[in-house]
N, C-alpha and C positions, 0 to 999 in steps of 0.2 A: 503494499499499499504506500509507504512512505517512498519507495524509488519511484512509484507512478507519479506521486503528487511532485516529487523533486523533478522529474523529466518535464511536466507540465509548467513548472515554475521556471526552469531553464528556457523553455521554449518561449513563454511569455517575455522574459528578460530579453532575449534575443530579439523578438519582434518589437520590442520596445526601443531597443538600442540599435536596432538594424538602421534606422534613419539617424545620422549623426545631428540632423538639425532638431528632431525631437528630444534627443538626449541633451543637447545644449540648450534648448529652451526650458526643459525641467530644472536644470541647475542655474542657467543664466537668469531666469526670471527670478529666482531667489535671491541672487547677488543684487540685481537691478533693484528689487524691492528693498532690500535691507540698506541699500545705499540711500535710495530716493525718499521712501515712504516716511521714514522719521523726520525728514526735513520739510517734506511737502506737506504732510497731515498735522503740522504744527498746531498745539493749543494755546500757544502763546499769542498775545495781543501786542504786536510792536509794528514799527515801520508804517504807522498809519498816518493820515492826515488830519490835523485839528484845525478847524476854522475858527477864528477869533473876531468877534465884534466888538470893539473897544470904543464904547461911547464916553468913557471917563478919561479925563487929560491928568489924573493925579500919579503920584510915583506908586501907590500900593498896587494898583491894577498892573503897572508896568512890571514891578517885581514878580508878580504872580505869573505873568505871561512868560517871564524868564524861566521860571521853574518849569511851565509846561514844555518850553522847547528843549529842555534838558532831560525830559522823560523818555525812557527807552520805547514807550508805547507810540511816540510820535516822531516820525522822521522829518516831518515838515508842518510848518504853521502857516496857514493863509490868512491874511488880514483883509477883511471885507469892510464895506461901509454902509451896508443896509441889509435889512432883513430878507429882501429879495434875493441878494446874492448869496446868502446862507441857503436858502431854499432850492437855489440853481446848483450849488455845489453839491449837496446832499442828494437832490434828485438824480444828478449825474454820477453819483457814487465817487466823487472825487474828494469827499471829506467823509469821515466816519461819525464825527459828531461836531458841534459848534458850541461855543460858549459866548455869551453875550453880558458885557460888563455894562451896568446902568451908569448914568451920568454923574450919579452921587455916590458912587462906590467908595472912592478913597475918602470923601468928606465924611461919610457915615462911620467909616472905620476908625478915623481920627477922633470923632466924637463919642466913640463907643457906643455907637448905635447900630442895630442889626442893619445889614445889606444883603440884597438877594442877587444870586447870580442866575441867569438861564441857560440851561443845557438843552440843546436840541440833538436827538440821536436818531440814526438810520435805522428804523425798525424792521428792515428788511435782512440787516446783519445783527439781529437782536443779542445774540450771545456775545459778539465781540464789541458791540457797542456798550453793552452794560459793564463788561469788564474794563474797557477803556474809561468809562465814566466813574467806575470805582476808584481807578488811578488817580483822575482829576479830583475826586471828592477827598481823597486822603492828602492829596497835596494841599488843598484849599484848607483842611482842617488843621494841617501841620503848620501852615502859614498863619493861621489866625492864632494858633495857640502861641507862636513865637511873638507875634504882636501883642500878646495880652488881652486879645478880644475875647469875651465870655462866649463860651460854646455850650452845647448841651451838656449835662452832667454825665452822660454815658460816654462822651467822647473825652471826658477828664479822667475817666477811670482807666486804669492801667490793665491792659489785657496781653498776656503773655501767651503766643501762639507758638505751638510746637507741631510740626508736621511729622507723624509717625511713618517709617518705611520709605520716605521719600523728602528727606528735610529741605532739600532745596528746590522742591516743586519742579523737577527737571521732567519735562513732558516725554522725553525719550525713554525713561524708566517705564513708562506706561505703554508707549507705542511699541517698542522694540520686542518685548516679550510677547505682546499681542500677536506680532507676526508670526510667531511658531503656530498660534492657532489658525490663523487665516491662510498661511500660506500651505500648510499641511492639509487644510480641508480642500482647497482647491486642487491641490496635486493628487491627493488620495480619490477624490470623487472623479476627477477626470480620468485617469489611469484605469479605475475600476469600471466606470460606466461604459468607457468605449471598448472594453476588452470583449465582453460577450456580444456586443453590436457588430464589432468588427468582424467576428466570426461569422456572423448571419450574413454580413454584407459582402464578404469574401466567398461565400458559399462553403466553408469549412466546419460550420456548426454541426451538420450532420454526421460528418466524420468524427467529430468530437464524441458525438452521442454513443456512436457504435463502437467506440474505444473501449477497453477494459475498464476506463474509469467510471465510477457511480457519480451521480448529480452532486453528492456531497463532496467527493474528491475535486470535482471540476470546480466547484465554488471555493474550495481551498486555494487550489492552484491558480485561480484568478485574483485572490485577495492577497496573496503573500507578496507578489511583485509591487503592489500598490503600497503595502505595509513598508518594504524596503525603501521605496521612493520617499515615503513620508518621513522616515526615520532620517534618511541623509538630508532631505531639506531642512528638519528641525535642528539637526545638528550643526549644519552651516550657519544658521540663524544664531543658535546657541552660542558658537564661537565668536561671531561677529559682535553679539551683544556683550560679552564678557571682555573681550580683547580690543574691540574697535571703539565701542561706545563706552566702556568702562562701567557698564553697570554691574553692581554687587550681586553675586550669586549667593543667597544665603541658605538655601536648603540642600536637599539631597538629590543628587543626579539619578539614583536608582528609583526614588519616588516618582521623579519627573518622568522618566522613561517608562517605568511601570504604568503610570495614570496614561501616558501617552499610548502605550500598546492598547489599552481599552478604548481609549478615544478613536484611535484608527480602526479598531474592530467595529465600533458603531458607525463609523464612516463608511467602512468597507460594505456594511450591511446596507446603508442608504444608496451608494454607488451600485451595488448588484441588483438591489430591487428596482432602481431606474433602468439599469441595462436590461433586465428581464423583461420590461415593458416595451423596449424599443427594438426596431428591426434595423435602422440604420444608425451610423455614427453621428450624423447630423442631428437625429431626433434624440440620441443620448446626450448629446453637448447641450441641446436646448433644455433637456431635463435638468441637467446638471446647474444650468444657469438658472433655471427656475427655482432650485433649491437652496443654492448659494446665498442670493440676494436676500431673501428673507431670513435665512439663517444667521447671517452677519448683523442684519437690523435687529434681530431678536436676542443677540447673545450678550448685550450690556456693554458693547464696544462703543457704539454710536449714541447711545442714551441708557441710563440707568434702568434696569427691569423694574425697580420699585416705582419707577415714575410712569409706568405703562399702565393702562386699564386692566382691572383684575382678569377679565377673560383673556387678554393677551399675555399676562404673566403666566397662565395656566398653560398656554401654548409654549411659552418661552421655557418652561420647565422641561418639556419633551425635546428641546433643542440641545444636542450635544455639545456645541460650542458653547453655551451659556455655563455649563458645568466646568468644562476644560479651561476656560478663560480664567476663572477663579481659581483654579488649581496652579496654572502657570504663574500667574501674578503672586500668588500666595507663596509658592516655593521660591519664586525668584527673589521677591522683596522682603518676605518677613519669616522666610524659613518654615513655611507650614509643616507640621509633624504628620506622621503617618495616619493617626486618627482623624485628623480634619480631612486628609487626602482620601481615606477610605470611605467618609461619608459622601464626598463628591463624586466617588468612582462608581458607587452602587447605582446612581441613576443611569450612569453611562453603561453598565453592565445591563441593565434593563433595556434600555434603548437598543443595545446591540442584540439582545437576544430576540427582541420583537422584529427588528428589521432582518436579520439574518434568516430568522424563521420564515417570515414572509417572502422574502427573496428565494429561499430555497424550495418553498411550496410552489411559486410561480415557475421556477426553472423546472421543478421536476414534472409539473404539469405540462409544460411545453415540450418536455423531453419525451414525454410519453403519448 
């Protein structure tokens, strides 16, 4: 039995590597994503444009504007002379937000009276504009405190903030480990889903069925090459994360690869299920694409699962990516222990059991 499975695995790997372009694509796309993705998918807000409408001629507004110009969030300040210019800049997305100083801003501060600044934000980029506004707000509060201007009691309180597991809030510490989840998902599903569809398309599926291999052996032989590809891709990302991006690895490699094996098993089940329903590689590829997009959206990468509606959270619990994402980030950044990893692996085992069983039943039915 093992010799037959080994022969099928070798045949699948030869088919996969026969085309050098496919082999380069499977590895090259990992390196490309590892280099580009952490910089392109930045969650930092910087190098934006701030529009300033200063109707005040005093020194206080000029000092505050000088602070704005030195902030990393803004690479350019645009001075405007009317509200209409602000509207035009934000409408054309040439400014992320605008600050308007009233004519009595400096005079009111000198007299110890409250003064109001108006902030206009681009709601189309709500997340970035809110973060940039918080930077502006902190600069204004800090400046007022230095000038001895009374502020709200909450702003006078001392709040000491410590960020656990990512003390400098380096977004790459979140993005790069996540690539292990995303890239292995894409690689595993594509290799697995195209395998059976390729046999049907090339007319060799019937030859496979009349071979001494049982449907279960065929499933295993189709699954192992995808698992090998996934582990190679994950290892490349792991090496890049530790040695290129200098992200500390706090946990156990054994736990990470063990959990990854179960995760890949669940993906193999999904890929074989898709492949069993398709007759051509094009159909299989479209099926993979139809699975990957909602799986990524529902894994907690783009938005926290807790922020989703209750019915969508139920769907997310059946998503293997949502469980493995927590495992990868937990092992990487906080050294998640075996007990916590085990609790996250159990749902992956359940998902793998369901998908592999469904794929095997469909495959067996079509084989007979």
